[in-house]
N, C-alpha and C positions, 0 to 999 in steps of 0.2 A: 467550353470550347476547343480545348486540343482534343477531344475525342472525335469531334466533327472534323477536324481536321486531316486526322489519320484514316478517317471511315472509307474515303475511296481506295485507299492502300488497302486495307483489310480485304474490301470488296474484290479488288484486282487479284488477291492471293487467294480467295476463296475460289473465284470463277475459275483461275488457272488449275487448280487443284482439282477441282470437279471435270475439267476437260482431261486433264492427265488421267485420273481414277478411271472416268468412263472410257478413255482408250486403252486403258490396261484390260479392264473388264472386257472390252469387245474384242481384243487380242485374244485372251483367255478362252472366251467362247468360241471363237472361229479356231482356234488351234485344237479343239477338243481337251482341253485342260482338265474341266470339270470332270468330264467322263473318266479320265485316267486318274485322276485323284480318287473318285467315287471307288473305282476298282480296287485300287491299292489299300484304300481304309478299309474295305470289306475284308480284303484278304489277311490285314493285319489283325483286325478282329478276332476273325475265324481262328487264326493261329493263337492269339493269346488266351481265347478260352479253349483251346485243345488240352486234354492231359499232358501232353509233353511240355507246353509251355508252363503249364502250372507246376509240374515237377521239377523244372528248371527253378522257376521264379522260390519255390522252398527249398532247393538244395543249395541256392545262392545266397538266402537269406541269412545275413551275419548274426541275428538274434535269435535264430530257432533254437539254440541250445538254451539261451536265456530265458527264452519265454516257457520252455517245456519244465525248465526249474522253478520258476515262477508259479506254475501252475501246480506244482508237486508239493511246494512247502505252502501252508496255509498261515 
């Protein structure tokens, strides 16, 4: 019986959340947010796959010497 008593409260929270979420999605679509994020993510992935980024990743790896030593000693 207690669950039925709070059902209207949960329903109000669910409807309010859906309205707020829908409003946020509408705002992001109208302002071109998704287009901007798509371009930024594409640029980020292109840089991460570049030789410069891979060289930097290898140079900043603190375990690079330990990995090399481990592979030398059987």
